[in-house]
VEXTIGU-704022 format. One record per residue (C-alpha): x, y, z. Coordinates in steps of 0.05 Angstrom, whole numbers. Layout:
N
u  v  w
X  Y  Z
...
//
This chain:
120
u  v  w
70  -468  -528
46  -416  -478
88  -389  -420
26  -387  -378
15  -433  -319
-52  -451  -287
-53  -423  -217
-97  -426  -157
-169  -413  -177
-150  -435  -247
-129  -368  -275
-67  -372  -320
-6  -332  -301
66  -323  -324
111  -355  -271
165  -305  -289
122  -251  -256
122  -284  -187
187  -253  -161
165  -183  -185
97  -192  -151
131  -212  -86
175  -150  -90
115  -106  -104
80  -134  -42
140  -112  -1
139  -41  -30
68  -18  -40
50  53  -60
20  94  -4
-50  86  -35
-41  10  -43
-18  6  30
-79  45  53
-127  3  13
-94  -62  35
-106  -44  108
-180  -44  91
-180  -104  44
-142  -150  91
-203  -149  137
-253  -157  80
-302  -215  92
-276  -252  30
-203  -268  12
-166  -214  -26
-96  -224  -53
-45  -169  -65
-3  -163  -128
-30  -225  -160
-3  -248  -227
-59  -262  -277
-43  -276  -350
18  -231  -366
-2  -178  -315
5  -165  -241
-60  -138  -214
-60  -95  -151
-114  -135  -115
-154  -197  -134
-215  -227  -101
-230  -295  -131
-297  -304  -97
-323  -239  -126
-285  -248  -192
-259  -178  -179
-195  -142  -195
-182  -76  -160
-131  -29  -189
-103  34  -157
-80  81  -212
-26  133  -203
-12  193  -248
24  149  -299
-41  115  -318
-71  179  -347
-28  188  -408
-56  163  -474
-9  103  -481
-23  79  -411
-98  89  -419
-97  46  -482
-55  -7  -447
-103  -7  -387
-163  -14  -433
-132  -73  -468
-112  -104  -402
-183  -95  -375
-212  -128  -437
-166  -189  -428
-183  -195  -354
-257  -189  -371
-247  -248  -418
-235  -289  -355
-301  -266  -326
-267  -215  -281
-294  -146  -265
-241  -92  -261
-253  -36  -213
-206  24  -216
-192  77  -164
-143  134  -169
-89  145  -117
-125  210  -100
-191  174  -88
-159  124  -41
-118  175  -3
-169  232  0
-237  199  -6
-224  133  29
-293  127  60
-324  132  -9
-277  78  -36
-295  32  22
-370  44  11
-362  23  -62
-326  -41  -41
-376  -57  14
-432  -50  -37
-405  -107  -80
//
């Protein structure tokens, strides 16, 4: 039997991740905080730190079937890159598109990040 629960918008998630997701919402990284200030006014609903499957994604927009991840330096080591690729493949299996930005892109090229998101 699976530990996954069907959630809002019918994506499965592990209920054990909910407390961690809530804590992560309270303590975003500087780049996540910056991007959230933009996304909270986006014309379609975007959720922060949303459990999907056995993961917590940074941002999730159900209407666009979009996951947005903000990657810090820890994502650029071989093990993390392999994990992120596997995670992206699993999320794509739910029909989701995964869009990744680096912390540097969000913090230093914010207008370009916003232009990409407005173009969706």
